[in-house]
SESESE-805878 format. One record per residue (C-alpha): residue in one letter; x, y, z negated. Coordinates in Angstrom, 2 decimals, decimal comma, padded with zeros to 5 digits, always signed. Layout:
// SESESE-805878
  r       c1       c2       c3
  A        X        Y        Z
...
This chain:
// SESESE-805878
  r       c1       c2       c3
  M  +049,05  -014,12  -111,05
  E  +048,65  -012,99  -107,44
  H  +051,63  -010,63  -107,65
  S  +053,83  -013,24  -109,32
  L  +052,92  -015,81  -106,60
  K  +054,03  -013,32  -103,95
  R  +057,27  -012,67  -105,83
  L  +058,02  -016,39  -106,15
  Q  +057,42  -016,90  -102,43
  E  +059,95  -014,13  -101,71
  V  +062,47  -015,82  -103,99
  I  +062,11  -019,25  -102,36
  G  +061,88  -017,89  -098,82
  Y  +058,63  -019,68  -097,98
  T  +055,20  -018,06  -097,52
  F  +052,24  -020,31  -098,19
  N  +049,31  -020,45  -095,82
  N  +047,27  -021,65  -098,79
  E  +048,41  -019,91  -101,98
  Q  +046,14  -022,17  -104,01
  L  +048,57  -025,00  -103,41
  L  +051,37  -023,00  -105,00
  S  +049,12  -022,03  -107,93
  H  +048,24  -025,72  -108,29
  A  +051,97  -026,65  -108,35
  L  +052,53  -024,19  -111,22
  T  +049,61  -025,40  -113,37
  H  +050,83  -027,47  -116,29
  S  +048,50  -030,10  -117,85
  S  +048,39  -028,05  -121,07
  Y  +046,81  -025,13  -119,19
  A  +044,29  -027,38  -117,40
  N  +043,35  -029,00  -120,74
  E  +042,95  -025,61  -122,40
  K  +040,60  -024,50  -119,59
  H  +038,69  -027,84  -119,79
  W  +039,50  -028,43  -116,12
  D  +039,46  -031,80  -114,38
  K  +042,84  -033,55  -114,83
  T  +043,49  -033,38  -111,05
  R  +043,82  -029,58  -111,31
  C  +047,19  -029,81  -113,06
  N  +050,42  -030,30  -111,06
  E  +051,02  -034,00  -111,83
  R  +049,78  -035,36  -108,48
  L  +051,83  -032,76  -106,55
  E  +054,82  -033,71  -108,69
  Y  +054,33  -037,36  -107,69
  L  +054,32  -036,39  -104,00
  G  +057,27  -033,99  -104,32
  D  +059,34  -036,68  -106,07
  S  +058,92  -038,96  -103,04
  V  +059,77  -036,18  -100,56
  L  +062,85  -035,24  -102,59
  E  +064,06  -038,86  -102,67
  L  +063,67  -039,19  -098,89
  V  +065,35  -035,90  -098,05
  S  +068,26  -036,41  -100,48
  S  +068,76  -039,99  -099,24
  E  +068,91  -038,81  -095,61
  F  +071,26  -035,97  -096,57
  L  +073,73  -038,29  -098,29
  F  +073,48  -040,92  -095,48
  K  +074,39  -038,30  -092,84
  N  +076,93  -036,29  -094,78
  Y  +078,84  -039,13  -096,43
  P  +079,20  -041,67  -093,58
  T  +081,78  -043,83  -095,37
  M  +080,20  -043,83  -098,84
  P  +078,96  -047,26  -100,02
  E  +075,34  -047,75  -100,99
  G  +076,05  -048,00  -104,71
  E  +077,91  -044,67  -104,77
  M  +075,19  -042,97  -102,71
  T  +072,61  -044,22  -105,21
  K  +074,63  -042,77  -108,10
  L  +075,18  -039,47  -106,36
  R  +071,51  -039,17  -105,45
  A  +070,60  -039,83  -109,07
  S  +072,88  -036,99  -110,15
  L  +071,13  -034,61  -107,75
  V  +067,51  -035,44  -108,59
  C  +067,62  -036,23  -112,33
  E  +065,58  -034,14  -114,79
  P  +068,45  -032,03  -116,20
  T  +069,76  -031,16  -112,70
  L  +066,31  -030,22  -111,42
  A  +065,79  -028,07  -114,52
  F  +069,14  -026,44  -113,77
  C  +067,98  -025,74  -110,17
  A  +064,62  -024,41  -111,45
  E  +066,46  -021,98  -113,69
  A  +068,18  -020,49  -110,62
  I  +064,82  -019,34  -109,27
  S  +063,37  -018,56  -112,76
  L  +060,57  -021,03  -112,07
  G  +059,57  -021,18  -115,73
  E  +058,42  -017,54  -115,61
  Y  +055,70  -018,39  -113,06
  L  +054,19  -021,45  -114,77
  L  +050,61  -021,56  -116,05
  L  +050,97  -023,08  -119,54
  G  +048,61  -023,64  -122,45
  K  +049,23  -021,30  -125,36
  G  +050,75  -024,02  -127,56
  E  +053,13  -025,18  -124,83
  D  +054,12  -021,61  -124,09
  Q  +054,76  -020,72  -127,74
  T  +056,96  -023,79  -128,29
  G  +059,30  -022,94  -125,42
  G  +057,64  -024,77  -122,54
  R  +058,96  -022,29  -119,96
  K  +062,49  -023,48  -120,66
  R  +061,69  -027,12  -121,42
  P  +063,62  -029,28  -118,89
  S  +060,78  -031,83  -118,52
  V  +058,25  -029,06  -117,70
  V  +060,33  -027,07  -115,22
  S  +061,80  -030,13  -113,47
  D  +058,28  -031,53  -112,95
  A  +057,16  -028,14  -111,61
  M  +060,14  -028,09  -109,20
  E  +058,97  -031,39  -107,74
  A  +055,37  -030,12  -107,58
  V  +056,52  -027,06  -105,61
  I  +058,26  -029,42  -103,12
  G  +055,01  -031,39  -102,79
  A  +053,04  -028,18  -102,26
  I  +055,44  -026,91  -099,54
  Y  +055,26  -030,31  -097,82
  L  +051,42  -030,23  -097,75
  D  +051,17  -026,55  -096,82
  G  +053,83  -026,61  -094,12
  S  +055,76  -029,68  -093,07
  L  +058,56  -032,02  -094,04
  A  +060,95  -029,55  -092,33
  N  +059,82  -026,74  -094,65
  A  +060,21  -028,96  -097,72
  K  +063,65  -030,05  -096,49
  E  +064,73  -026,43  -096,08
  F  +063,72  -025,68  -099,69
  I  +065,50  -028,83  -100,97
  Y  +068,68  -028,07  -099,05
  R  +068,74  -024,48  -100,28
  F  +067,95  -025,01  -103,96
  I  +068,82  -028,62  -104,81
  L  +071,36  -030,09  -102,36
  N  +073,69  -027,11  -102,73
  D  +076,88  -027,00  -104,77
  I  +077,04  -030,81  -105,06
  E  +080,41  -030,89  -106,84
  H  +079,02  -028,70  -109,60
  K  +075,98  -030,93  -109,98
  Q  +078,14  -034,07  -110,15
  L  +080,08  -032,41  -112,98
  F  +076,72  -031,75  -114,65
  Y  +075,58  -035,33  -114,22
  D  +078,86  -036,85  -115,41
  S  +079,31  -034,27  -118,17
  K  +079,39  -036,72  -121,11
  T  +082,19  -038,81  -119,55
  I  +084,15  -035,73  -118,45
  L  +083,86  -034,08  -121,86
  Q  +084,96  -037,29  -123,61
  E  +088,09  -037,44  -121,40
  L  +088,84  -033,74  -122,02
  V  +088,58  -034,08  -125,79
  Q  +090,63  -037,29  -125,92
  A  +093,42  -035,62  -123,93
  E  +093,52  -032,30  -125,78
  F  +092,17  -032,70  -129,29
  R  +092,80  -034,90  -132,34
  E  +089,28  -034,64  -133,73
  S  +086,36  -036,85  -132,57
  L  +083,52  -035,79  -130,34
  I  +080,21  -035,89  -132,22
  Y  +076,62  -035,47  -130,99
  E  +074,09  -034,36  -133,62
  L  +070,30  -034,25  -133,39
  I  +069,17  -030,77  -134,50
  R  +065,47  -030,89  -133,70
  E  +062,84  -033,33  -132,48
  E  +059,29  -032,20  -131,69
  G  +056,17  -033,00  -129,72
  P  +053,93  -036,08  -129,33
  D  +055,43  -039,45  -128,28
  H  +054,42  -038,95  -124,64
  N  +056,09  -035,51  -124,41
  K  +058,97  -035,45  -126,90
  S  +061,63  -032,75  -126,88
  F  +065,06  -033,21  -128,44
  E  +067,69  -030,60  -129,21
  I  +071,27  -031,88  -129,59
  C  +074,51  -030,12  -130,45
  V  +077,92  -031,47  -129,59
  K  +080,94  -030,85  -131,86
  I  +084,66  -031,40  -131,84
  G  +085,18  -032,24  -135,50
  D  +083,23  -029,49  -137,32
  R  +083,23  -026,99  -134,42
  E  +080,09  -026,79  -132,30
  I  +080,85  -026,30  -128,60
  G  +077,46  -026,77  -126,96
  R  +073,73  -027,40  -127,29
  G  +071,13  -029,01  -125,04
  I  +067,42  -029,71  -124,90
  G  +065,87  -032,73  -123,12
  R  +062,93  -035,09  -122,96
  T  +065,20  -037,87  -124,22
  K  +068,22  -037,78  -126,55
  K  +070,41  -038,90  -123,64
  A  +069,22  -036,01  -121,45
  A  +069,74  -033,49  -124,24
  E  +073,27  -034,88  -124,86
  Q  +074,03  -034,46  -121,18
  V  +073,04  -030,76  -121,20
  A  +074,96  -030,23  -124,48
  A  +078,06  -031,89  -122,97
  Y  +077,86  -029,71  -119,86
  N  +077,62  -026,56  -122,06
  G  +080,52  -027,93  -124,10
  I  +082,67  -028,29  -120,95
  C  +081,82  -024,69  -120,03
  T  +082,89  -023,55  -123,51
  L  +086,21  -025,39  -123,32
  K  +086,96  -024,07  -119,83
  K  +086,54  -020,48  -121,05
């Protein structure tokens, strides 16, 4: 674990004074439960803190960089940047799932790639950087890994609408979303959805809700059509 913590710090460009904070941010509740640890030793409290830091930093960023944008549009754009699928997309860029401490069951059922798990861990890492360093350090991480390539992330967020428009303009067949798989307890469901044009599958997505899974499937569908 020590070597992987060092590698992750090199990837994110931030060296922790207290590596235990980073380890804490990477500890999923399933791992803490398996070890019979106190619930506070999983990353949920750090996730709560990181979520607030992310909202503040992204709000300030949009306020300063889009001086003529109305409040309603800023709210929508912020939502597109900090929603679960987008954060999972950002987490994938730094291979965050590889570094997580997961219980055996969670690991074996694909937890390292589960959007809900990696997006929560992304927020926990933000919380850990904020506590270990400062708001400036957390802001640097957020700017580098989340508030980058905003146009691409807007496409991701609006993928269902964009895909619908593409299909209506170019195809005669209907766009269909199909549930392939549903698993997990009620408090931690995982859905896998495929999107089709008629009978042809063009994309798949996994999410904590059907809507989130459809969004990822639609984005992958757009990528397929653009190829």
